[in-house]
C-alpha positions in Angstrom: 0.0 0.0 0.0 1.7 3.2 -1.2 -0.8 6.1 -1.0 -1.0 9.6 -2.4 -3.7 12.2 -1.9 -5.2 14.5 -4.4 -7.2 17.5 -3.2 -8.6 20.9 -3.9 -9.0 21.9 -0.3 -6.1 24.2 0.3 -6.2 28.0 0.2 -9.9 28.2 0.8 -9.9 29.3 4.4 -11.6 26.1 5.7 -11.2 24.9 9.3 -12.8 21.6 9.9 -12.1 20.3 6.4 -8.4 21.1 6.6 -8.1 19.5 10.1 -9.9 16.4 8.8 -7.6 16.2 5.7 -4.4 16.7 7.6 -5.3 14.2 10.4 -6.1 11.5 7.8 -2.9 12.1 5.9 -0.8 12.0 9.0 -2.3 8.7 10.1 -1.6 7.2 6.7 1.9 8.6 6.5 1.1 10.6 3.4 3.5 13.6 3.3 3.2 16.9 1.6 5.4 15.4 -1.2 2.7 12.8 -1.7 -0.1 15.3 -1.9 -1.2 16.8 -5.2 -3.8 19.2 -6.5 -5.9 18.8 -9.6 -4.1 21.7 -11.4 -0.7 20.1 -11.2 0.4 19.7 -14.9 2.0 16.5 -16.3 1.9 14.8 -12.9 -0.4 11.9 -13.5 2.2 9.8 -15.3 4.5 10.0 -12.2 1.6 9.3 -9.9 0.6 6.2 -11.9 4.2 4.9 -11.6 4.8 5.7 -8.0 1.6 4.8 -6.0 -0.8 2.0 -5.6 -3.9 4.0 -4.7 -5.0 7.7 -4.8 -7.2 9.1 -2.0 -9.4 11.8 -3.5 -10.5 14.7 -1.3 -12.6 16.7 -3.7 -14.2 19.8 -2.2 -17.6 20.2 -3.9 -17.2 24.0 -4.2 -16.2 24.0 -7.9 -17.7 25.6 -10.9 -16.5 23.4 -13.7 -16.1 19.6 -14.2 -13.6 19.7 -17.0 -10.4 20.0 -15.0 -11.4 17.0 -12.9 -12.5 14.9 -15.8 -9.2 15.4 -17.6 -7.2 14.6 -14.4 -9.3 11.5 -13.6 -9.1 10.2 -17.2 -5.3 10.2 -17.0 -5.1 8.7 -13.5 -4.9 5.0 -13.9 -4.5 3.7 -10.3 -7.5 3.0 -8.1 -9.2 6.2 -6.9 -10.8 6.2 -3.5 -13.1 9.2 -2.8 -13.1 10.3 0.9 -16.6 11.8 1.4 -16.6 14.4 4.2 -20.0 15.8 3.3 -22.9 15.3 0.9 -23.0 18.3 -1.3 -26.6 18.2 -2.5 -27.9 17.6 1.0 -26.2 20.9 1.9 -27.8 22.5 -1.1 -31.2 21.3 -0.1 -30.8 22.5 3.5 -29.8 26.0 2.1 -32.9 26.0 -0.1 -35.2 25.1 2.8 -33.6 27.8 4.9 -33.9 30.5 2.2 -37.6 29.5 1.5 -38.4 30.0 5.2 -36.3 32.9 6.2 -35.1 34.8 3.1 -37.7 34.4 0.5 -36.5 35.6 -2.9 -32.8 35.2 -2.4 -30.9 33.0 -4.9 -29.2 29.9 -3.4 -25.5 30.6 -3.2 -24.6 26.9 -3.6 -21.5 26.8 -5.7 -21.0 23.2 -6.8 -21.5 20.8 -9.7 -25.0 20.1 -10.9 -26.4 16.8 -9.6 -25.9 14.9 -12.9 -22.2 16.0 -13.1 -21.6 15.0 -9.4 -23.1 11.6 -10.2 -20.9 11.3 -13.4 -17.7 11.9 -11.4 -18.6 9.2 -8.9 -20.0 6.8 -11.5 -17.1 7.0 -13.9 -14.1 7.5 -11.7 -14.6 6.2 -8.2 -13.2 2.8 -7.4 -14.4 3.0 -3.8 -15.6 5.3 -1.1 -14.7 6.2 2.5 -17.5 7.6 4.6 -17.2 9.0 8.1 -20.6 7.7 9.4 -23.7 5.7 8.6 -25.8 8.8 8.1 -23.7 10.0 5.2 -23.9 6.5 3.6 -27.7 6.8 3.6 -27.7 10.4 2.3 -25.2 9.5 -0.4 -27.4 6.7 -1.7 -30.4 8.9 -1.6 -28.9 11.7 -3.7 -26.5 9.8 -5.9 -28.2 6.7 -7.3 -25.2 5.0 -8.9 -25.9 2.4 -11.6 -22.8 0.5 -10.7 -22.4 -0.6 -7.0 -19.1 0.6 -5.5 -17.2 -0.8 -2.5 -17.2 1.4 0.5 -16.1 1.5 4.2 -17.1 3.7 7.1 -13.9 5.0 8.7 -14.1 8.1 10.8 -11.1 10.4 10.9 -8.6 10.0 13.7 -7.9 12.4 16.5 -4.2 11.7 16.7 -1.7 9.0 17.8 -3.0 6.6 20.4 -0.6 7.8 23.1 -1.2 11.5 22.3 -5.0 11.5 22.7 -5.3 12.6 26.3 -8.0 14.3 28.4 -6.9 17.6 29.9 -9.3 18.8 32.6 -6.9 21.1 34.3 -8.4 24.3 32.8 -12.1 23.7 33.4 -13.6 27.1 34.3 -17.4 27.1 34.8 -18.9 30.3 33.2 -21.8 31.4 31.1 -19.9 31.5 27.8 -20.8 29.3 24.8 -18.2 28.9 22.1 -18.4 27.8 18.5 -15.6 27.3 16.0 -16.2 26.4 12.3 -18.1 28.0 9.5 -21.1 29.7 11.1 -24.2 28.8 9.1 -27.8 27.6 9.4 -26.5 24.0 9.1 -24.3 24.8 12.2 -27.4 25.5 14.2 -26.9 29.2 14.5 -30.6 30.1 14.4 -31.2 27.6 17.1 -28.5 29.2 19.1 -30.1 32.6 18.5 -33.4 31.2 20.0 -31.4 29.7 22.9 -29.7 33.1 23.6 -33.1 34.9 23.5 -34.4 32.6 26.2 -31.2 32.6 28.3 -30.1 36.2 28.8 -27.3 35.3 31.2 -25.3 33.5 28.5 -22.9 34.9 26.0 -22.1 33.4 22.6 -18.6 33.6 21.1 -18.5 32.7 17.4 -15.1 31.8 15.9 -14.3 30.6 12.4 -14.7 31.6 8.7 -17.7 31.9 6.5 -16.9 28.6 4.8 -18.5 27.1 1.7 -21.5 29.3 1.4 -20.0 32.7 2.0 -22.9 35.0 1.2 -25.6 33.1 3.1 -23.3 32.5 6.1 -22.2 36.1 6.3 -25.9 37.2 6.3 -26.5 34.8 9.1 -23.6 36.0 11.2 -24.5 39.6 10.7 -28.1 38.9 11.7 -27.1 37.2 14.9 -24.6 39.8 16.0 -26.9 42.7 15.2 -29.9 41.1 17.0 -28.3 40.3 20.4 -25.2 42.2 21.7 -24.2 39.1 23.7 -23.3 37.3 20.5 -19.9 38.2 19.1 -18.1 37.1 16.0 -14.3 36.9 16.8 -12.7 35.6 13.6 -10.2 32.7 13.7 -9.2 31.0 16.9 -5.6 31.9 17.7 -5.1 30.0 20.9 -7.0 26.8 21.5 -6.2 26.6 25.2 -7.6 30.1 25.7 -10.7 29.3 23.6 -11.6 26.2 25.7 -10.8 27.9 29.0 -13.0 31.0 28.2 -15.9 29.0 26.9 -17.3 26.4 29.4 -19.8 25.1 26.8 -19.1 24.2 23.2 -22.0 24.4 20.8 -22.6 21.8 18.1 -26.3 22.2 17.4 -25.7 21.2 13.7 -28.7 20.2 11.6 -26.2 18.3 9.5 -22.5 17.5 9.8 -20.2 14.6 9.2 -17.5 14.8 11.8 -17.0 18.1 13.7 -13.4 18.1 15.1 -13.9 20.9 17.5 -16.7 19.0 19.3 -14.1 16.3 20.1 -11.4 18.8 20.9 -13.7 20.6 23.3 -14.4 17.4 25.3 -10.6 16.6 25.4 -9.9 20.1 26.7 -12.6 20.4 29.4 -15.2 22.5 27.5 -18.6 20.8 27.7 -20.1 19.9 24.3 -23.8 20.7 23.8 -24.6 18.4 20.9 -27.6 18.2 18.7 -29.1 14.7 18.0 -29.3 15.7 14.3 -25.5 16.1 14.2 -23.7 13.0 12.9 -21.0 13.8 15.4 -23.4 12.7 18.1 -23.2 9.1 16.8 -19.7 8.9 18.4 -20.8 10.0 21.9 -22.6 6.8 22.9 -22.9 7.5 26.7 -22.9 11.3 26.6 -25.8 12.9 28.5 -25.7 16.4 27.0 -27.4 15.6 23.6 -30.5 17.7 22.8 -33.1 18.1 20.1 -33.2 21.6 18.5 -36.2 22.8 20.4 -35.5 25.8 22.6 -36.9 24.1 25.8 -34.7 21.1 25.3 -31.6 23.2 24.8 -32.5 25.5 27.7 -33.1 22.6 30.0 -29.7 21.2 29.2 -28.0 24.5 29.9 -29.6 24.4 33.3 -28.5 20.8 33.9 -24.9 21.6 32.9 -24.9 24.7 35.1 -26.1 22.8 38.2 -23.8 19.8 37.7 -20.7 20.0 39.9 -17.2 20.3 38.3 -16.3 16.9 39.7 -19.4 15.3 38.1 -18.6 17.1 34.8 -15.1 15.7 34.9 -16.6 12.2 35.5 -18.9 12.6 32.5 -16.1 13.8 30.2 -13.9 10.9 31.4 -16.6 8.4 30.6 -17.2 9.9 27.1 -13.5 9.9 26.5 -13.6 6.1 26.5 -16.0 6.3 23.6 -13.7 8.3 21.4 -10.2 7.3 22.2 -10.5 4.5 19.7 -10.4 7.2 17.0 -6.6 7.1 16.7 -4.0 7.0 14.0 -3.2 3.3 14.5 -6.7 2.1 14.2 -7.3 4.4 11.2 -4.3 3.0 9.4 -5.4 -0.6 9.9 -8.9 0.1 8.7 -7.7 1.8 5.6 -5.2 -1.0 4.9 -7.9 -3.6 5.3 -10.3 -1.8 3.0 -7.7 -1.1 0.3 -6.3 -4.6 0.4 -9.8 -5.9 -0.2 -10.3 -4.0 -3.5 
């Protein structure tokens, strides 16, 4: 097994997607020298000679299929697409949101039409890696491929087995809720707005970038920060330790995600995740008690429960949940990839 990666993720200002990519590459010993972009000229001949498999990390935010078709036509080794999101489900969620809240606005989705997305998967994929069962079901719903393709569910790793540790030294109970990612309707920001309206003692600190749907996400952030002065947008996180120490609660109220790294990082660093049951990330927290539906009474009740839970009990809860996620390590990730690729 000699792997390379081909991606169009870099230089787009992403947060979760870049962490996901880099964590997977690190676990599979794929270096920067083994990582290529689709615009590299005259590189496919060398790739075909050097590697046994290519892992494809294809961000859906593209405007033309031609560059990718040409590249894939020349790439002769097995191509394994790593699916970190379902593009047309994101498109549908945006359409639903616009219809309800911003009637008349054009959807800012910037990706391939459905038939071209299917063409890429149908003609060029030799296999798929998914992060969770939900994405498998959504993929099959939107992309009805004529030819069945092998796939495996392999969530990204959090790091080397002996490096994944629980740090509870900086737990600081307060009324701050933190978020880091691309703030959007999918990230549950309108649910957070409702939560803040009904809980005036709390403050919300938004960190991140506008992400894949810049226009709609920027409108969403501007609406939140202008509606409630306790909601602040603070740009990119510069110091993780400070972020987790200042924000006792971490918000993942996503209506859809695949694998939100900062939810895991928050738990590992003593910031209490508040997780929506609609988030696929919740699938990895089997014994975690602070999972809510997106109704304001459910979320408000859980804030009250967290507030009344002693620090010692919070530590015990985080320790128990840590046991559920520590299997997401580099060593296990490598073995699962090897098993799947050897089976092709």
